[in-house]
Structures are given as C-alpha cells and as structure tokens.
C-alpha positions as CSV (number, residue, x, y, z in Angstrom):
1,X,-71.6,-44.6,-21.1
2,X,-73.3,-42.0,-18.9
3,X,-72.8,-42.1,-15.1
4,X,-75.7,-43.2,-13.0
5,X,-77.6,-40.6,-11.1
6,X,-76.4,-40.2,-7.6
7,X,-78.1,-38.4,-4.7
8,X,-76.9,-37.1,-1.4
9,X,-77.2,-40.6,0.3
10,X,-74.9,-42.1,-2.4
11,X,-72.0,-39.7,-1.6
12,X,-69.6,-40.4,1.3
13,X,-66.8,-38.7,3.1
14,X,-63.6,-39.9,1.5
15,X,-65.1,-40.2,-2.1
16,X,-62.4,-39.0,-4.5
17,X,-62.5,-37.8,-8.1
18,X,-59.3,-37.2,-10.0
19,X,-59.3,-35.6,-13.5
20,X,-57.1,-36.1,-16.5
21,X,-54.2,-33.7,-16.9
22,X,-55.1,-30.3,-18.3
23,X,-52.5,-28.7,-20.6
24,X,-52.1,-24.9,-20.1
25,X,-51.1,-23.1,-23.3
26,X,-49.6,-19.7,-23.9
27,X,-52.4,-18.7,-26.3
28,X,-55.1,-19.6,-23.8
29,X,-53.3,-17.7,-21.0
30,X,-53.1,-14.6,-23.2
31,X,-56.6,-14.8,-24.6
32,X,-58.1,-15.2,-21.1
33,X,-55.9,-12.4,-19.7
34,X,-56.8,-10.0,-22.4
35,X,-60.5,-10.7,-21.9
36,X,-60.8,-10.9,-18.1
37,X,-57.5,-10.2,-16.3
38,X,-55.5,-7.7,-18.4
39,X,-52.3,-7.6,-16.5
40,X,-48.9,-7.8,-18.2
41,X,-48.0,-11.1,-16.4
42,X,-51.1,-12.7,-18.2
43,X,-51.1,-10.9,-21.5
44,X,-47.5,-9.9,-22.6
45,X,-44.7,-12.5,-22.7
46,X,-42.0,-9.8,-23.1
47,X,-43.2,-7.7,-20.2
48,X,-43.9,-10.8,-18.1
49,X,-40.3,-11.9,-18.6
50,X,-39.0,-8.8,-16.7
51,X,-41.8,-9.0,-14.1
52,X,-41.8,-10.6,-10.7
53,X,-42.5,-14.2,-12.0
54,X,-40.0,-14.1,-14.8
55,X,-42.4,-15.3,-17.4
56,X,-46.0,-15.3,-18.5
57,X,-48.3,-16.9,-15.9
58,X,-52.0,-18.0,-16.0
59,X,-54.6,-15.9,-14.2
60,X,-55.9,-17.9,-11.2
61,X,-59.4,-17.1,-12.4
62,X,-58.5,-18.8,-15.7
63,X,-57.3,-21.9,-14.0
64,X,-60.5,-22.1,-11.9
65,X,-62.6,-22.0,-15.1
66,X,-60.3,-24.6,-16.7
67,X,-60.6,-27.1,-13.9
68,X,-64.4,-26.8,-13.6
69,X,-65.0,-27.9,-17.2
70,X,-63.7,-31.5,-17.0
71,X,-65.6,-32.1,-13.7
72,X,-68.8,-30.8,-15.2
73,X,-68.3,-32.9,-18.3
74,X,-67.5,-36.0,-16.3
75,X,-70.9,-35.7,-14.6
76,X,-69.8,-37.9,-11.6
77,X,-73.3,-37.6,-10.2
78,X,-75.1,-38.3,-13.4
79,X,-77.9,-35.9,-14.2
80,X,-78.5,-35.1,-10.6
81,X,-78.4,-31.3,-10.2
82,X,-75.5,-30.0,-8.1
83,X,-75.7,-26.4,-6.9
84,X,-72.5,-24.6,-5.9
85,X,-73.1,-22.4,-2.9
86,X,-69.6,-21.3,-1.9
87,X,-65.9,-21.5,-2.1
88,X,-63.7,-21.3,1.0
89,X,-59.9,-20.8,1.5
90,X,-59.0,-20.3,-2.2
91,X,-55.2,-20.3,-2.5
92,X,-53.0,-19.8,-5.5
93,X,-49.9,-21.4,-4.2
94,X,-47.5,-21.3,-7.2
95,X,-47.5,-19.7,-10.6
96,X,-48.9,-21.7,-13.5
97,X,-46.9,-21.3,-16.7
98,X,-47.4,-22.2,-20.3
99,X,-46.8,-25.9,-20.8
100,X,-47.8,-26.9,-17.3
101,X,-50.1,-29.9,-17.0
102,X,-52.5,-29.7,-14.1
103,X,-54.2,-32.5,-12.3
104,X,-57.3,-31.9,-10.1
105,X,-58.2,-34.1,-7.2
106,X,-61.5,-33.6,-5.3
107,X,-62.2,-35.3,-2.0
108,X,-65.5,-35.1,-0.1
109,X,-64.6,-34.1,3.4
110,X,-68.0,-33.6,4.9
111,X,-71.6,-34.5,4.0
112,X,-74.5,-33.1,6.1
113,X,-78.2,-33.4,5.5
114,X,-80.1,-30.2,6.0
115,X,-82.2,-30.2,9.1
116,X,-84.5,-27.5,7.8
117,X,-84.8,-28.8,4.3
118,X,-84.6,-32.6,4.4
119,X,-84.8,-32.8,0.6
120,X,-81.2,-31.8,0.3
121,X,-77.7,-32.2,1.7
122,X,-74.5,-30.1,1.7
123,X,-71.1,-31.5,0.7
124,X,-67.8,-29.9,1.4
125,X,-65.1,-30.9,-1.0
126,X,-61.3,-30.3,-0.8
127,X,-60.0,-29.4,-4.3
128,X,-56.2,-29.7,-4.9
129,X,-54.5,-28.9,-8.1
130,X,-51.0,-30.1,-8.8
131,X,-48.6,-29.5,-11.7
132,X,-46.7,-32.1,-13.7
133,X,-43.9,-32.1,-11.0
134,X,-46.5,-32.9,-8.3
135,X,-46.3,-29.5,-6.8
136,X,-49.5,-28.2,-5.3
137,X,-50.4,-25.0,-7.2
138,X,-53.9,-24.3,-6.0
139,X,-56.3,-25.4,-3.3
140,X,-59.7,-24.6,-2.0
141,X,-62.9,-26.0,-0.6
142,X,-66.2,-26.1,-2.5
143,X,-69.6,-26.2,-0.7
144,X,-72.3,-27.7,-2.9
145,X,-75.9,-28.6,-2.4
146,X,-77.5,-31.7,-3.8
147,X,-80.9,-33.3,-3.6
148,X,-81.7,-36.4,-1.5
149,X,-83.8,-39.2,-2.7
150,X,-86.7,-37.7,-0.6
151,X,-87.4,-35.0,-3.1
C-alpha cells in the first residue's frame, strides 16, 4: 500500500524513519570503487589487506548512494516532491567492510516554513548509519525543501 501524501505541515520535529538493514557485499564495493572511486582500498582485496584498513572497505560515496535508495523507495511522504538542498557535517566514522549490515535512522530535528516563499518549508534531518554491532559508521544532516498545503 502506498503512503499517503504528506506536506510540510504534516512533518514534525522528532519524526523518525528507520530503514531495514542493508547488506554490503564485496562485489558491490569493488564495482563501485572501479567505476567511481578507484583506490586500492575499494578495488583490490589483496592490496587493501596490506593497506591502512587491513581489508577492502566501501567508499563513503558508495554508502551514501546505498542508503538513499531505500528511503526514496519507501516514499515516507507519498508522492509529495522533496528537494534535497544540502548536506552538512558529513562524517565517515568507521570503515565499512564486506558483510556489514547497515541500518539508517533519520530524525527530523528542525522544520521551518519559509518566510519569503510560504508555499514551502525546510526540514533538517539527522541521518545516522550504524553497523550490525550498533557502531555508528556515518552521520550527517540533510536539508530538504518540501511544499506546504498552500501551494
């Protein structure tokens, strides 16, 4: 069943969305690394084993793409268009390795209606990513714009 359309007025500070675990595979790490971040720690398990992390690790850019997909597919705001307008304080806190299962938690921490454009509001969301052991591996804030019912 599709989610109901939600507008700025329907979103509140403290709203939380938690995704299902995302499995990180060696094949995906290598494929992404070869295509977009060709460093040995992301593309070559043998070279990575003697590198600073001791094994192959996922590119942070790869993980960002992986965690976006389930949120977009879940459509927590229904068909209401959400426009990403920024990311603040992106931190890769620990290496992400093949076999890790990542869980994403998003919490709305501020919601402000635009004074100059009353047909939209701006949300700031804390995004935290943890691995299967509960260790935080990534965090950042997203800034998104969404329409109000006044459109």
